[in-house]
C-alpha positions as CSV (number, residue, x, y, z in Angstrom):
1,X,17.9,50.8,-15.4
2,X,18.4,47.5,-17.2
3,X,14.7,46.8,-17.4
4,X,14.0,50.2,-19.0
5,X,16.8,49.6,-21.5
6,X,15.4,46.2,-22.4
7,X,11.9,47.5,-22.7
8,X,13.1,50.2,-25.1
9,X,15.2,47.7,-27.1
10,X,12.2,45.4,-27.4
11,X,10.0,48.2,-28.8
12,X,12.7,49.3,-31.2
13,X,13.3,45.8,-32.5
14,X,9.5,45.3,-33.0
15,X,9.1,48.6,-34.8
16,X,12.1,47.9,-37.0
17,X,10.9,44.5,-38.0
18,X,7.4,45.8,-38.7
19,X,8.6,48.6,-40.8
20,X,10.2,46.0,-43.1
21,X,7.8,43.1,-42.7
22,X,4.4,44.7,-43.2
23,X,5.1,46.4,-46.5
24,X,6.9,43.3,-47.8
25,X,4.1,41.0,-46.7
26,X,1.5,43.3,-48.3
27,X,3.5,43.3,-51.5
28,X,3.8,39.6,-51.4
29,X,0.1,39.2,-50.9
30,X,-0.6,41.5,-53.8
31,X,1.8,39.7,-56.1
32,X,0.1,36.3,-55.2
33,X,-3.3,37.9,-55.9
34,X,-2.2,39.0,-59.3
35,X,-0.5,35.7,-60.1
36,X,-3.6,33.7,-59.2
37,X,-5.6,35.6,-61.8
38,X,-8.4,36.8,-59.5
39,X,-8.0,40.4,-60.6
40,X,-11.1,40.2,-62.8
41,X,-13.4,38.4,-60.3
42,X,-12.5,39.8,-56.8
43,X,-11.0,43.2,-55.8
44,X,-7.8,43.1,-53.7
45,X,-8.6,44.0,-50.1
46,X,-6.0,44.3,-47.3
47,X,-7.0,42.2,-44.3
48,X,-6.6,45.0,-41.7
49,X,-7.6,42.9,-38.6
50,X,-5.1,40.1,-39.2
51,X,-2.4,42.7,-39.9
52,X,-3.2,44.4,-36.6
53,X,-3.2,41.1,-34.8
54,X,0.3,40.2,-36.2
55,X,1.6,43.6,-35.1
56,X,0.4,43.0,-31.6
57,X,1.9,39.5,-31.7
58,X,5.3,40.8,-32.7
59,X,5.3,43.2,-29.8
60,X,4.3,40.5,-27.3
61,X,6.9,38.0,-28.6
62,X,9.8,40.5,-28.5
63,X,8.7,41.8,-25.0
64,X,8.5,38.2,-23.6
65,X,11.9,37.4,-25.0
66,X,13.5,40.4,-23.5
67,X,11.9,39.8,-20.1
68,X,13.1,36.2,-20.2
69,X,16.6,37.5,-20.8
70,X,16.3,40.0,-17.9
71,X,15.1,37.4,-15.5
72,X,18.0,35.1,-16.4
73,X,20.4,38.0,-15.8
74,X,18.8,39.0,-12.4
75,X,21.0,36.7,-10.3
76,X,24.4,37.8,-11.5
77,X,26.1,40.7,-13.1
78,X,25.9,41.5,-16.8
79,X,29.5,40.5,-17.4
80,X,29.1,37.2,-15.6
81,X,26.0,36.4,-17.7
82,X,27.8,37.2,-21.0
83,X,30.8,35.1,-20.0
84,X,28.6,32.2,-19.0
85,X,27.1,32.0,-22.5
């Protein structure tokens, strides 16, 4: 039960951070593009492959972090683990 809960929490944390991070990152990239003055020379194009790679990376990092926490907790009860920290 605890592993399923941690997996779901990992997915929800990833989605929440991506909902905020991807639009803000895109806006930041566009503002840098406009500020550099390249608007007349080059069109603004979103780098879809790096965005996709970062999305996958966020899911992997949060999942590994949650699994590390679950493995640390495996030997004792949840209350003992919380009290120990």
